[in-house]
C-alpha positions in Angstrom: -1.0 -3.3 2.1 -2.6 -5.7 -0.3 -2.2 -9.1 1.2 -2.8 -12.7 0.3 -3.1 -15.2 3.2 -2.5 -18.6 1.8 -3.3 -21.6 4.0 -2.4 -25.3 3.5 -2.9 -28.5 5.4 -0.4 -27.5 8.2 -2.6 -24.6 9.1 -5.6 -26.9 9.6 -3.3 -29.3 11.5 -2.5 -26.5 14.0 -6.2 -26.1 14.5 -6.7 -29.8 15.3 -7.5 -31.3 11.9 -5.7 -34.4 10.6 -2.8 -34.3 8.1 -3.0 -36.3 4.9 -0.8 -39.1 6.2 -3.3 -39.6 9.1 -6.4 -40.0 7.0 -6.2 -43.6 5.8 -5.3 -44.9 9.3 -8.2 -43.0 10.7 -10.5 -44.4 8.0 -9.4 -47.9 8.8 -9.8 -47.4 12.6 -13.3 -46.1 12.1 -14.2 -48.9 9.7 -13.1 -51.4 12.3 -15.0 -49.8 15.2 -18.1 -49.2 13.0 -18.1 -45.4 13.6 -17.3 -44.2 10.1 -20.2 -42.4 8.4 -22.1 -42.1 11.7 -24.4 -39.1 11.6 -24.1 -38.6 7.9 -26.9 -41.0 7.0 -29.3 -43.5 8.7 -27.7 -46.5 10.3 -28.5 -49.0 7.5 -27.0 -46.9 4.8 -24.0 -46.0 6.9 -23.3 -49.7 7.6 -23.7 -50.6 3.9 -21.3 -47.8 2.9 -18.7 -49.0 5.5 -18.9 -52.5 4.2 -18.5 -51.4 0.6 -15.6 -49.1 1.3 -13.8 -51.7 3.4 -14.2 -54.3 0.7 -12.8 -51.8 -1.9 -9.8 -51.0 0.2 -9.1 -54.7 1.0 -9.3 -55.5 -2.7 -7.1 -52.7 -3.8 -4.6 -53.2 -1.0 -4.7 -56.9 0.1 -2.5 -56.1 3.1 -4.8 -53.3 4.2 -6.0 -55.0 7.4 -2.6 -56.1 8.8 -0.2 -53.3 7.7 0.9 -50.9 10.5 -0.4 -47.3 10.2 3.0 -46.0 9.1 3.0 -48.5 6.2 -0.4 -47.5 4.8 -0.3 -45.4 1.7 -1.5 -41.8 1.7 -5.2 -41.5 0.9 -3.9 -39.3 -2.0 -2.4 -42.4 -3.5 -5.7 -44.3 -3.4 -7.5 -41.4 -5.1 -4.7 -41.1 -7.7 -5.0 -44.8 -8.7 -8.7 -44.4 -9.1 -8.5 -41.1 -11.0 -5.8 -42.4 -13.3 -7.8 -45.5 -14.1 -11.0 -43.5 -14.8 -9.1 -41.0 -16.9 -7.6 -43.7 -19.0 -10.6 -46.1 -19.3 -8.8 -48.8 -17.3 -10.0 -51.2 -14.6 -8.4 -52.0 -11.3 -8.8 -55.0 -9.0 -11.9 -53.3 -7.5 -13.7 -53.3 -10.9 -14.4 -51.1 -13.9 -15.9 -47.7 -14.4 -18.9 -48.0 -12.2 -17.1 -49.6 -9.3 -14.3 -47.0 -9.5 -16.8 -44.1 -9.4 -18.5 -45.7 -6.3 -15.1 -46.2 -4.7 -14.1 -42.6 -5.3 -17.4 -41.3 -3.9 -17.0 -43.4 -0.8 -13.4 -42.1 -0.3 -14.7 -38.5 -0.6 -17.5 -39.3 1.8 -14.9 -40.7 4.3 -12.6 -37.7 4.3 -15.6 -35.4 4.6 -16.8 -37.4 7.6 -13.4 -37.0 9.2 -13.4 -33.2 8.6 -17.0 -32.8 9.9 -16.3 -34.6 13.2 -14.9 -32.4 16.0 -11.1 -33.1 15.5 -10.6 -32.9 19.2 -13.1 -35.6 20.0 -11.4 -38.1 17.7 -8.0 -37.5 19.4 -9.2 -37.3 23.0 -7.3 -34.2 23.7 -7.6 -32.4 27.0 -9.5 -29.2 27.6 -6.3 -27.0 27.6 -5.3 -28.2 24.1 -8.8 -27.8 22.8 -8.9 -24.2 24.2 -5.5 -23.4 22.7 -6.7 -24.6 19.2 -9.8 -22.5 19.4 -7.8 -19.5 20.5 -5.4 -20.0 17.6 -8.3 -20.1 15.1 -9.7 -16.9 16.6 -6.2 -15.4 16.5 -5.6 -16.0 12.8 -9.2 -14.9 12.0 -8.6 -11.7 14.0 -5.3 -11.0 12.2 -7.1 -11.4 8.9 -10.1 -9.3 9.9 -7.9 -6.4 10.7 -6.7 -6.4 7.1 -9.8 -7.9 5.4 -10.6 -4.8 3.3 -7.3 -5.3 1.5 -6.7 -9.0 2.0 -7.8 -12.3 0.6 -7.9 -15.8 2.3 -6.8 -18.4 -0.3 -6.8 -22.0 0.9 -6.3 -25.5 -0.3 -8.2 -26.8 2.8 -11.8 -28.1 2.9 -12.5 -27.2 6.5 -13.9 -23.8 7.5 -12.2 -23.2 10.8 -10.7 -19.9 9.9 -13.4 -18.3 7.8 -16.3 -19.3 10.1 -15.1 -16.8 12.8 -14.9 -14.1 10.1 -18.5 -14.8 9.0 -19.8 -14.7 12.6 -18.1 -11.3 13.1 -19.7 -9.8 10.0 -23.2 -11.3 10.4 -25.3 -12.9 7.8 -26.6 -9.8 6.0 -23.1 -8.4 5.5 -21.7 -11.8 4.4 -24.6 -12.2 2.0 -24.0 -8.9 0.4 -20.3 -8.3 0.6 -18.4 -11.6 0.3 -16.5 -12.7 -2.8 -16.1 -16.4 -3.1 -14.8 -16.2 -6.7 -18.2 -17.1 -8.2 -21.9 -16.3 -8.0 -23.8 -18.6 -5.6 -27.1 -19.4 -4.0 -27.9 -19.3 -0.4 -28.7 -22.7 1.1 -31.6 -21.2 3.1 -33.7 -19.5 0.4 -32.0 -20.6 -2.9 -31.8 -16.9 -4.0 -28.9 -16.1 -6.4 -26.1 -13.9 -4.9 -23.8 -12.2 -7.4 -20.2 -11.4 -6.7 -19.9 -7.9 -5.4 -19.3 -5.5 -8.2 -17.2 -3.2 -6.0 -14.8 -3.8 -3.2 -16.1 -6.7 -1.1 -15.8 -6.9 2.7 -14.4 -10.4 2.6 -12.5 -12.4 -0.1 -12.4 -16.2 0.5 -11.1 -18.3 -2.3 -11.2 -22.1 -1.6 -9.2 -23.7 -4.4 -10.4 -27.2 -3.8 -13.9 -26.5 -2.6 -15.3 -26.5 1.0 -17.6 -28.4 3.4 -19.9 -25.4 3.5 -20.7 -25.6 -0.2 -22.8 -28.0 -2.4 -23.1 -28.0 -6.1 -26.0 -28.8 -8.5 -24.9 -31.1 -11.3 -27.8 -29.8 -13.5 -27.4 -26.1 -13.5 -23.9 -25.9 -12.0 -24.8 -23.4 -9.3 -23.1 -23.7 -5.9 -25.1 -23.5 -2.7 -23.2 -21.8 0.2 -23.8 -21.7 3.9 -21.8 -19.0 5.8 -22.4 -20.5 9.2 -21.5 -24.2 9.1 -20.9 -27.3 7.0 -23.7 -28.6 4.7 -21.7 -31.5 3.2 -23.7 -34.1 5.2 -26.8 -33.1 3.1 -25.2 -34.7 0.1 -25.3 -38.1 1.8 -29.0 -38.1 2.9 -31.0 -40.7 1.1 -34.2 -38.7 1.1 -34.6 -35.7 -1.2 -35.9 -32.4 0.3 -35.5 -28.7 -0.1 -32.2 -28.4 1.6 -30.4 -30.9 -0.5 -31.9 -30.3 -3.9 -31.6 -27.3 -6.3 -34.3 -24.8 -7.3 -33.9 -26.1 -10.9 -35.1 -29.6 -10.1 -36.2 -31.6 -7.1 -35.2 -35.0 -8.2 -31.4 -34.6 -8.2 -29.4 -34.5 -4.9 -26.8 -31.7 -4.5 -23.2 -32.9 -4.6 -20.1 -32.3 -2.6 -18.2 -29.3 -3.9 -14.7 -30.6 -3.2 -11.8 -31.8 -5.4 -10.5 -35.1 -4.2 -6.9 -35.1 -3.1 -5.1 -36.8 -6.1 -1.9 -36.4 -8.0 -3.9 -36.5 -11.3 -6.8 -34.3 -10.2 -8.2 -32.0 -12.9 -10.4 -29.0 -12.0 -13.2 -28.7 -14.6 -15.9 -27.1 -12.5 -16.6 -23.6 -13.8 -16.9 -22.2 -10.3 -13.6 -23.5 -9.2 -11.9 -22.4 -12.4 -13.1 -18.9 -11.6 -11.7 -19.2 -8.0 -8.3 -20.2 -9.4 -8.3 -17.3 -11.8 -9.3 -14.9 -9.2 -6.8 -16.2 -6.7 -4.0 -15.9 -9.3 -4.9 -12.3 -10.1 -5.1 -11.4 -6.4 -1.7 -12.9 -5.6 -0.2 -11.4 -8.7 -1.2 -7.9 -7.6 -0.5 -8.3 -3.9 2.2 -6.5 -1.9 2.6 -9.3 0.6 2.0 -13.1 0.7 1.7 -15.0 3.9 1.9 -18.7 3.3 0.8 -20.7 6.4 1.2 -24.5 6.7 1.8 -25.2 3.1 4.9 -27.3 2.5 5.2 -26.8 -1.3 5.4 -30.5 -2.1 6.9 -31.3 -5.4 3.9 -33.5 -6.5 1.5 -30.6 -6.1 2.0 -29.2 -9.6 -1.2 -27.1 -9.8 -0.5 -25.1 -6.7 3.2 -24.7 -7.4 2.3 -23.5 -10.9 -0.2 -21.0 -9.5 2.3 -19.5 -7.1 5.1 -19.4 -9.6 3.0 -17.8 -12.3 1.7 -15.2 -9.9 5.2 -14.4 -8.7 6.7 -14.3 -12.2 4.0 -11.9 -13.6 3.8 -9.5 -10.6 4.7 -6.0 -11.6 6.4 -5.7 -8.3 7.6 -8.8 -6.4 5.6 -9.3 -3.2 7.1 -9.7 0.2 6.9 -13.4 0.8 6.5 -14.7 4.4 6.4 -18.4 5.0 5.1 -19.8 8.3 5.9 -23.4 9.0 6.6 -25.7 11.9 10.1 -26.9 11.2 12.5 -26.4 8.3 11.7 -29.4 6.0 10.3 -27.1 3.2 12.8 -24.3 3.5 15.0 -25.4 0.6 12.0 -25.7 -1.7 10.8 -22.2 -0.9 14.2 -20.6 -1.1 14.7 -22.1 -4.6 11.6 -20.4 -5.9 11.4 -17.3 -3.6 15.1 -16.6 -2.7 14.3 -13.6 -0.6 11.4 -15.1 1.3 11.2 -14.6 5.1 11.0 -18.3 6.2 9.7 -18.6 9.8 10.0 -22.1 11.2 8.4 -21.6 14.7 4.8 -22.0 13.8 1.6 -20.0 13.6 1.4 -19.1 17.3 4.8 -17.4 17.1 3.9 -15.6 13.9 0.7 -14.1 15.4 2.6 -13.0 18.5 5.1 -11.2 16.4 2.5 -9.6 14.2 0.6 -8.3 17.2 
């Protein structure tokens, strides 16, 4: 059965990663205890970046230091304000174009830092919880691997908790030859170009908003990919060396390949546009959709449009299974997919039923 496994923030949350509404409180806490950006760059640069980001946030939100966590805006709102101002040539209290670009870069650096840290260490969870989260990641990866010849993993998430297990199972040589990311790419180790498989790939992994195991060259546009771990931290290293520069030039640092979470985000990168087109076609021609941890929020117009277009143009309507924790999004799903199988008891129960 041709299957699309679509994962949203709730899937990452089940594996220990923070939800969107937790990000800005976590950023503030790590600014105050001077741990944000630790390990991404040397101590002097990390301290300077923390000071700059804290000043930006205090200027944009004068009550930033004193507001309770529940009263802080979503980090999405901060990105949206910055993106809107940049798109319209406007200034905010933090400054004009250059300041806004610096602010956006530091916000992206902050959320990347939170993703790269072991999510269990930041929450102080006990060994049993940590083990359960690892087993859950292995469970969903195992479920997918049993179907991988006829399935695609499509995700809005930056983290690599699910696909990493799949890459380890296959091994580097198979991943290198038979993975479809939705675009041609270069290996972070040797810089060699890897083309999308011309015939049936062994794995299809389509990250709609980019990923922490990808970096992009702003000169030639190629994406560097590492199957076995994150390489995002390389984008924050001050020194330039082989691992964080492109084969096309050695004087430009590779950049993060993630789309910032914003209500006004616009995907222009050719690689991600190819990912979106490929994901749409796969979903449009699939027999079954399994949507895990995606709440179908009304403000997420691009993803809703993707799902609705794929469903509307399918020659035969797919079987739609929704896996959520709770019923908050049920009405939204049933409005668009009236016959969907909505399961509100979470990912663990889904995997138990599916065997």
